[in-house]
Residue, then its C-alpha position, 0 to 999 in steps of 0.5 A: m356527567i363529570r365522571s363521563f367527562l373525566l373518562a373521555l379525557l383519559m381516553v384521549s390522553m391514552i390515544l395521543p401518545a399512541f398517535s405520536q409514536q406513529e409520527k415517525v418510522v424507526m428502523k432498528l436494524a436487528q442483528d441477524p445471524a444470516s448476515l454473518l460473513k464467512n472467510y473474511k479478512f477484515y473488521i470494521q474499525e470505524v464508520e463515518d457518516q459523511r452525508l450532507i445531513p448526518g444523524s439518524t434521519l434517512g428520509k420520509v415515508v408515507l404512513y396513513g396517508k401522510d409523510v413522516p420521517a424515517t429514522l434509525p434509533g440513533k446516529a447512523d454512524k453508530e447504528l451502522f457500525n454495530y450492524w456491520s461489526f456483527a456481520a464481520p466480527k473482529k478476529e485477529q489483529t492481522y485482519l484489515p482494519l476497515y473504515i467505511s464512509v457513508k456518502e448516502l443512505s436514504l429512504n423516501e416514498k411518494r403517494v402516487a395514487p390511492n393505496k399506491v406508494t412508490g419508494e426508493v432506498k439508496l446507499s453509497v459507501k467508500f472503503r479505505w484503511y490506514r497504512n503508516m497513518q496514511p489513508v489508502e482508498l480501496t473501493n466503493y459501492q453504490t446501489a439503489a432499490n425502487y419499489t411500489r407497495p400498497e398503503r399498509e405497514y411495510d418492512y423497511e428494515k428488511l429493505v435497508k438491511q439488504l443493501l447494507d449486507q450487499s455492500l459488505a459482501h461487495f467489499q469481501k468479494w473485492m478483497t478476495l479478488n485483489a488479495g496478493k494482486n493489488p498494492a493497496l492491500a499490501r501491509n509490508i515491504q519485502l526487499v529482494f535483491k538480484e545481481i544483473v549480469n548482461n552481455d555487452p561488448d563494451t561492458v564487463f559486469y562484475s564476477p569474481k570468476r571473471p577478473l579484468i584483463w588488459d584487453d578490457f582497457k580499450v583506450r590505448n593511450a593515456k588521458p591527455g595530461s594524466r600522469y597515471a599508468a592506467a585508469v578503469f571506469t567502474s560504476f554501479g546502478y540498479e533497476g527496480r520493479s514491484y509486485p504484490k505477493d500475499d500481504d506484502l509488496v515485493v520490491e525487487i532491486g536488480l543490481k549491476t556493477f560494471m566497468v566500461k571498456s571504451m572509457s578505461w585506458g592503460r599506457p602500453e608500457s604500464r600494462n603489467a600484472g601489478t598495475l592490472r591488479h591495482e585497477q582490479i581492486h578499484f572494480d572490487i571496491t565498487r562491488l563492495v559498495v553495492e553490498k553497502f547499498k543493500a545494507r542501507l536499504l535493509k536499514a532504511d525506513l521504507t514505506i509502501e507509499d514512498y519507498d522509491s524516493e528513499i531508495q533513490y536517496q540511499f543510492l546517491e549516498a552509496f554513490r558518494e561513499m564509493n567515490r570516497d572509498q576509491e579516493r582513499y584507496d588511491g591516496e593510501t596506495g599512492h595509486g599503486l606505487n606504495a607496495g606495502a599499502q597496496a599489498a595491505w589493501d589487496r589482502k583486505i579487499a580480497g577477504e571482503i569479496s570472498a566473504v560476499y560470495s561465500v554466502q551467496 
């Protein structure tokens, strides 16, 4: 009698652990070579579980007529990182470090009739990366699958893995379609400079082959109150546009150096070669400041996120430098009256202009 009782007790103790193991369904997300991606250019840097209730739980499923938790073996961020990293192994440092935020990953079932269960699995993720320590949002993916099954064991793992594989395939397709087109994927800035020379009846755009002539000074009389022989109005500006190319964002800077005829003047009695040469060097100095502006931009810490404001800042600094250079020129030459200083500036500026155009 005692022996029979002990045997029964032993059998019960063996059954209880087996039953307790069925109190939940655990999906292991086995790594399958069939999920490996081909021709991809990213790797999984980090997975963040941003669900309302993070952790390992996915929802509840029906097992033997009762609702039981459906879970992953460990926390979702770790399990998904391991699964996706296997599908897209890290190869080269030049590949995009991808961050995946999991907004939803759930699996829930409902028993609707004897031997009939309906279920739904949902997945919602966002993809981004960090450029210069700033987050860059890329794309997102949201999907769901509904199914009906009989009340027997079901391959939940296969169902969840299909959605996970689809999400990574979606990003791979998005990246392929947007490569070289979407600035969000650009890694570096590439500066390209172009010189703008337009046709304008009131403007002379700088060219070493087209020096100023007196006919360019449309105002015949001196500015009221001015004691100078002539004055030339010169300035410079830029136009910018950007476009992605391969892994770069190309920032094209169109530069224009010009004089305005209707704002430039010369006294009739002072319209000689010496005075004209003095005014030409003013124009040359403006052109040389454009080269300094280009040098400023090449040295500047331009970022894809905020390159435009830095270019504007460097433009203003170069404009101030132009004014200082022009004032220094007039101050040292006495507005052209100091012949020795004028000759020295002439040689200096001519040599610098020659150097600029000899390398173009």
